[in-house]
N, C-alpha and C positions, 0 to 999 in steps of 0.2 A: 504494500500500500504506500503510495506516495503522499506525503503531506508537506504543506508549506505553513509557516507561521507568519503572523502579522500582528502588529500592535496598533490598536485604535484607542485613543483617549486613555492611554496607560494600561489597557487590558490586552493580554496576549490571547490570540485565537489560533486554532489549528484549522487549516483549510484542507479538506479532503475531496477526492473526486465524488461527484454526485451519486454514482452507483454505490460507492462504499458508504456514503452518508445514509442512503436509503436502507442499506443492509444493517447498519448500526442502529438506525432509528427503529426499524422493524423488530430487530432482536431485542432492543430495550423495551419496546412497547408491547411485546407479545405477552398476552395474558397467560397465566399458568393453565395447563391442560388439566381438565377434570377427568379423572379416571373413567367416569361414566360415559365420556365422549369417545372412548376407545373400545374397540371390540375386545371381549374378554379372552384371556388365555384359555386354551383347552384344558380339560381335566387331565390329570396325570394318569398314566396307565398303572396297572397293579404293580409293576416293577419300579415305579417311581419316576420313570421317564415321561416326557411329553411325546405325543404322537408327532412325528417329524413333519409331515406335509402340512398338517393343520397348524402346527406351530409356526412354520415358515410363512404360511398364508397370513396368519394373524400378525406376525412380526412385520411383514411388508406393509400390511394395512395400517398398523400403528405408526410406522415411520412416515408414511405418506400423510396421515392425519396430522401428526405433530408438525411436520415440515410445512404443510399447507396453512395451518393455523398460525405458525410463526411468521409466515410470509403475508399474513393478513388476507388470504384469498378464500373466496367461497368455493364450494365444489364446482359450481357452474363455471366460475371464472378460470379455475385451474383446468377443468376439462376443455374449455375453449382454447386456452393457451397451449395445451398439450395436443390438441387436435383429436380428441376422443369424445365419445358421447358422455354426457353427464350421468346417464344411467350406468354406464360402464364404470366410471370412477366411483359412484355410490356403492356398487356391488363389491368393488375392490376394497374400499375403505371399511365396509362391513365384514370383510373377510369371507364373503360368499363365494368368490371366484379367485383363482390364482392368475395374476396377470402374466402375459408372456413377456419375454425380454424386450421386445420392441415397444410395448406399452409402458413398461417401467422406464425405459430410456426416454420416451416422450415426456413422461411426467417429471423425471429428473431434470431434463432440459428446461421445461417450463418453470420449474421452481428455481432454477439457477438464474434465469433471466431477470426476474423481479423487476 
């Protein structure tokens, strides 16, 4: 990150690129995530382990929800930016479906743009 400092009326300020400023502002203003907003983790198997595929699906869903909320985006806006249907993103975030690699890549790119 490149920064420049300047002094105005005796106060020192840091100047950062707008993209970085927005990232910092979004991160600082992001409300805490309520656990009820995330899909629940699956129940453990009798041997104490979690079922692998279901756990992976939930982990991906939780990561997307947390990242989307930190970016201040609605599901509809993230879906639009990612070029996917809002219904698809909703099912992914509820851990109803496992997204393919291409869909995850689209979502990651849309979140990185902010």
